[in-house]
C-alpha positions in Angstrom: -28.0 22.7 19.5 -30.2 20.3 17.6 -33.9 19.9 18.1 -35.0 17.8 21.1 -36.9 15.7 18.7 -36.2 15.2 15.1 -38.4 13.6 12.4 -36.1 11.0 11.2 -35.9 8.2 8.5 -35.2 4.5 8.8 -36.0 3.0 12.2 -37.6 6.2 13.5 -40.1 6.8 10.6 -42.8 6.1 13.2 -42.1 9.6 14.7 -43.1 11.3 11.5 -46.3 9.4 11.3 -47.0 10.1 15.0 -46.4 13.9 14.7 -48.8 14.0 11.7 -51.4 12.4 13.7 -50.9 14.5 16.7 -51.0 17.7 14.6 -54.7 16.7 13.8 -55.9 16.4 17.3 -53.7 18.7 19.6 -54.1 22.5 19.6 -50.7 23.7 19.0 -47.1 22.6 18.1 -45.9 23.1 21.7 -48.2 20.2 22.8 -47.1 18.1 20.0 -43.4 18.5 20.8 -44.2 17.7 24.5 -45.9 14.5 23.6 -43.3 13.4 21.2 -40.6 14.1 23.9 -42.5 11.9 26.3 -42.7 9.1 23.7 -38.9 9.5 23.1 -38.3 9.1 26.9 -40.5 6.1 26.9 -38.7 4.6 24.0 -35.3 5.1 25.8 -36.6 3.4 29.0 -37.9 0.5 27.0 -34.7 0.0 25.0 -32.8 0.1 28.3 -35.2 -2.5 29.9 -35.2 -4.8 26.9 -31.5 -4.5 26.5 -30.9 -5.5 30.1 -33.2 -8.5 29.8 -31.4 -9.7 26.6 -27.9 -9.0 27.8 -28.3 -10.9 31.0 -29.2 -14.0 29.0 -26.4 -13.4 26.4 -23.9 -12.8 29.1 -24.8 -16.2 30.8 -24.5 -18.0 27.5 -21.2 -16.3 26.5 -19.8 -17.1 29.9 -21.1 -20.7 29.8 -19.4 -21.1 26.3 -16.1 -19.7 27.4 -16.1 -21.9 30.5 -17.4 -25.1 28.7 -20.7 -25.2 30.5 -24.3 -25.4 29.2 -25.8 -22.2 30.7 -29.6 -21.5 31.1 -31.4 -24.2 29.3 -34.4 -25.3 31.4 -36.8 -22.2 31.6 -38.3 -21.6 28.3 -36.9 -22.5 24.8 -33.0 -22.7 25.3 -33.4 -20.9 28.7 -34.7 -17.7 27.1 -37.3 -17.2 29.9 -34.7 -17.6 32.6 -34.2 -13.8 32.9 -38.0 -13.2 33.1 -38.2 -15.8 36.0 -35.3 -13.8 37.8 -37.3 -10.6 37.4 -40.3 -12.3 39.0 -38.2 -13.4 41.7 -36.7 -9.9 42.3 -40.1 -8.4 42.3 -41.6 -10.8 44.9 -38.6 -10.4 47.4 -39.0 -8.5 50.6 -37.7 -4.9 50.7 -35.5 -4.6 53.7 -34.0 -1.4 55.1 -31.1 -1.9 57.6 -31.3 -0.2 61.1 -29.6 3.1 61.2 -29.7 3.8 57.5 -30.1 7.2 56.3 -33.6 6.6 54.8 -34.0 9.1 52.0 -30.3 8.8 50.7 -30.7 5.0 51.0 -34.0 5.1 48.9 -32.7 7.7 46.3 -29.3 6.0 45.5 -30.6 3.2 43.2 -33.0 5.7 41.4 -30.3 8.4 40.9 -27.8 5.8 39.5 -30.2 4.7 36.7 -30.9 8.3 35.7 -27.4 9.2 34.2 -27.4 5.7 32.6 -30.5 6.4 30.8 -29.8 10.1 30.0 -26.9 9.3 27.6 -29.0 7.3 25.2 -30.4 10.6 24.0 -27.2 11.4 21.9 -26.6 8.1 20.1 -26.9 8.3 16.3 -28.7 5.0 15.7 -29.1 5.9 11.8 -28.8 8.8 9.6 -30.5 11.7 11.3 -31.9 9.1 13.8 -30.8 10.8 17.1 -33.1 11.9 19.8 -30.9 15.2 20.5 -28.1 16.0 18.2 -26.2 18.3 20.5 -23.3 20.3 19.3 -21.6 19.3 22.6 -22.5 15.6 22.4 -19.3 14.3 23.5 -19.1 16.6 26.4 -22.7 15.8 27.4 -21.8 12.0 27.5 -18.8 12.7 29.8 -20.5 15.0 32.1 -23.7 13.0 32.5 -21.9 9.7 32.9 -19.7 11.0 35.5 -22.7 11.8 37.7 -23.0 8.0 38.4 -20.3 8.2 41.0 -22.3 10.1 43.6 -25.2 7.5 43.9 -22.6 4.7 44.6 -21.2 6.8 47.4 -24.7 7.7 48.7 -25.6 4.1 48.8 -22.5 3.1 50.8 -22.7 5.9 53.2 -26.5 5.7 53.9 -26.4 1.8 54.4 -24.7 2.0 57.7 -22.4 -0.8 56.8 -18.7 -0.9 56.8 -18.7 -3.3 53.6 -20.9 -0.7 51.7 -19.0 2.2 52.8 -15.7 0.8 51.7 -17.3 -0.2 48.5 -18.6 3.3 48.0 -15.3 4.9 48.6 -13.6 2.4 46.1 -16.2 3.4 43.7 -15.3 7.1 43.8 -11.5 6.3 43.6 -11.9 3.9 40.7 -14.4 5.9 38.5 -12.7 9.3 39.0 -9.2 7.8 38.2 -10.3 6.1 35.1 -12.4 8.9 33.7 -9.2 10.8 33.0 -7.7 8.2 30.5 -11.1 7.7 29.1 -11.5 11.4 28.2 -7.9 11.6 26.8 -8.6 8.6 24.7 -11.6 10.4 23.1 -9.6 13.6 22.6 -7.8 12.2 19.8 -11.1 11.6 17.9 -12.2 15.0 18.7 -8.9 16.5 17.3 -9.3 14.6 14.1 -13.1 15.5 13.7 -12.8 19.1 15.0 -16.4 18.8 16.4 -18.0 17.5 19.6 -21.2 16.6 17.7 -21.9 12.9 17.4 -23.2 13.1 13.9 -20.1 14.9 12.7 -17.9 12.3 14.2 -19.8 9.5 12.4 -19.7 11.6 9.1 -15.9 12.1 9.5 -15.4 8.2 9.2 -16.9 7.6 5.7 -13.4 6.9 4.3 -11.7 5.1 7.3 -13.0 4.2 10.8 -11.0 5.9 13.4 -10.1 2.5 15.0 -7.6 2.2 12.1 -5.9 5.6 12.9 -6.4 5.6 16.6 -5.8 2.0 17.6 -4.0 3.0 21.1 -7.1 5.2 21.9 -9.4 2.3 21.2 -7.6 0.0 23.4 -7.5 2.5 26.3 -11.1 3.4 25.8 -12.1 -0.2 26.1 -10.2 -0.7 29.2 -11.2 2.5 30.8 -14.8 2.0 29.9 -14.6 -1.5 31.5 -13.4 0.1 34.8 -16.1 2.9 34.5 -18.8 0.5 34.3 -17.4 -1.6 37.3 -17.3 -4.8 35.3 -14.8 -7.6 35.8 -12.0 -7.8 36.0 -12.3 -4.3 37.3 -15.2 -5.0 39.8 -13.2 -4.0 42.9 -16.2 -2.1 43.9 -18.3 -5.3 44.6 -15.5 -7.9 45.1 -17.4 -10.7 46.8 -14.4 -12.2 48.5 -13.6 -9.0 50.3 -16.7 -6.7 50.6 -19.7 -9.0 50.2 -21.3 -6.9 47.4 -19.9 -3.4 48.2 -22.4 -0.6 47.9 -25.2 -3.0 47.1 -24.6 -5.2 50.4 -27.8 -4.0 52.1 -30.1 -3.7 49.2 -32.5 -6.4 48.1 -35.3 -7.1 45.6 -36.0 -4.5 43.1 -33.7 -1.8 44.6 -30.7 -4.2 44.0 -32.1 -4.9 40.5 -32.0 -1.1 39.7 -28.1 -1.3 40.3 -28.0 -4.4 38.1 -30.1 -2.6 35.4 -27.9 0.4 35.5 -24.8 -1.9 35.0 -26.2 -3.4 31.7 -27.4 0.1 30.7 -23.9 1.3 31.1 -22.6 -1.6 29.2 -24.7 -0.9 26.2 -24.0 2.8 26.5 -20.3 2.2 26.5 -20.4 0.0 23.6 -22.7 2.4 21.5 -20.3 5.2 22.3 -17.3 3.1 21.3 -19.1 2.3 18.0 -19.8 5.8 17.3 -16.2 7.1 18.1 -14.2 4.4 16.6 -16.2 2.0 14.4 -18.0 4.3 12.0 -21.3 4.4 13.7 -24.3 3.4 11.6 -22.2 3.5 8.3 -22.0 0.3 6.4 -22.8 -1.2 3.0 -26.1 -2.9 1.9 -27.8 -3.2 5.3 -29.8 -0.4 6.9 -27.8 2.1 9.1 -29.6 1.1 12.4 -28.8 -2.6 11.8 -25.2 -1.8 11.2 -25.1 0.2 14.5 -26.8 -2.7 16.4 -24.4 -5.3 14.9 -21.4 -3.1 15.7 -22.8 -2.6 19.3 -23.3 -6.3 19.7 -19.5 -6.8 18.8 -18.5 -4.3 21.4 -20.6 -5.9 24.0 -19.0 -9.3 23.2 -15.6 -7.8 23.7 -16.6 -6.4 27.1 -17.9 -9.8 28.0 -14.8 -11.6 26.6 -12.6 -9.4 28.8 -14.9 -10.1 31.9 -14.6 -13.9 31.4 -10.9 -14.0 30.5 -8.8 -11.9 32.9 -8.5 -12.4 36.7 -9.3 -9.6 39.2 -6.3 -7.5 40.2 -5.8 -6.0 43.6 -7.0 -2.5 44.2 -3.6 -0.9 44.4 -2.7 -2.6 41.2 -6.0 -1.3 39.5 -5.1 2.3 40.6 -1.6 2.0 39.7 -2.5 0.7 36.2 -4.9 3.7 35.6 -2.5 6.4 36.6 0.9 5.1 35.7 0.1 3.2 32.4 -3.3 4.2 30.9 -3.0 8.0 31.5 0.6 8.4 30.1 -0.3 6.2 27.0 -3.4 8.4 26.5 -1.3 11.6 26.7 1.2 10.1 24.3 -1.7 9.2 21.8 -2.8 12.8 22.0 0.7 14.1 21.3 1.3 11.7 18.3 -2.3 12.7 16.9 -1.3 16.3 17.0 2.1 15.7 15.3 0.5 13.6 12.7 -2.2 16.3 12.0 0.5 19.0 11.6 2.6 16.7 9.5 -0.2 16.0 7.1 -1.1 19.7 7.0 2.5 20.7 6.2 2.9 18.4 3.3 -0.5 19.4 1.8 
């Protein structure tokens, strides 16, 4: 397992400078490591907050472009301050708890949902050695932590004392558990080719060719399953307005509702970043700095997810579940089989 905090180059050169300064003023290395870890946590939460603010604006502009509308254009230059105005509005809204709600579960649900969304950022290799925790079980960590987001949705639905919220929470459990399985099997082909669960090893293995070229089916399955896992349209049956008002979020308002919204965009960035790491060569690329390549590729993945959202209609819930179990899962298993046969064939002819 890698160090919790690494002194890295490129984008994270500031960590090295900060460590040298702290060594002069703090009594022992343990205190320095603790402060550096806290700075890392603060950096992750800052990245999530800023990315959510930017992505809300970008999604509005992308959707407006696809639907031949103008989008935000009044608050600030080109509407760039519209998201800031929304944040102020949410912070000023009254926080109302429904009668009969389970108080502590209702309060904890949005907070607990945000924690796994933030925790997965620790294993993303933003550049060469620019990774907060280069775990030797990085992919396993991502799957294990991201799957914990199911419980807060169910908590929110159950604790709200609302039939709409409860049905939305139960749909969340069914949808997320079902689509985790093809998601994991789509990743398995990459793990077989790399022979490692470490994120930096997966990026290094794509120096010659990106895995999207040798695992195109796995990439398509990953994009579809990740869309369902993040509860984004067209797979937003969890909060389908025409049926459930807002699903698990029905009884939430103000900043508590905003935490659900923030977690959705944190998951969007996380799904895009993991897709870049697994299939698009991570931070690798010519001429430009590695961290810039990583951000450009992540922006491309985010655009693909937004493109899917504003292109396809929402299916029925039974169609959604059938597609996951009857189409995506068999295709993912076939991809694993083909990958294994291909690896053995190449090994035989060598």
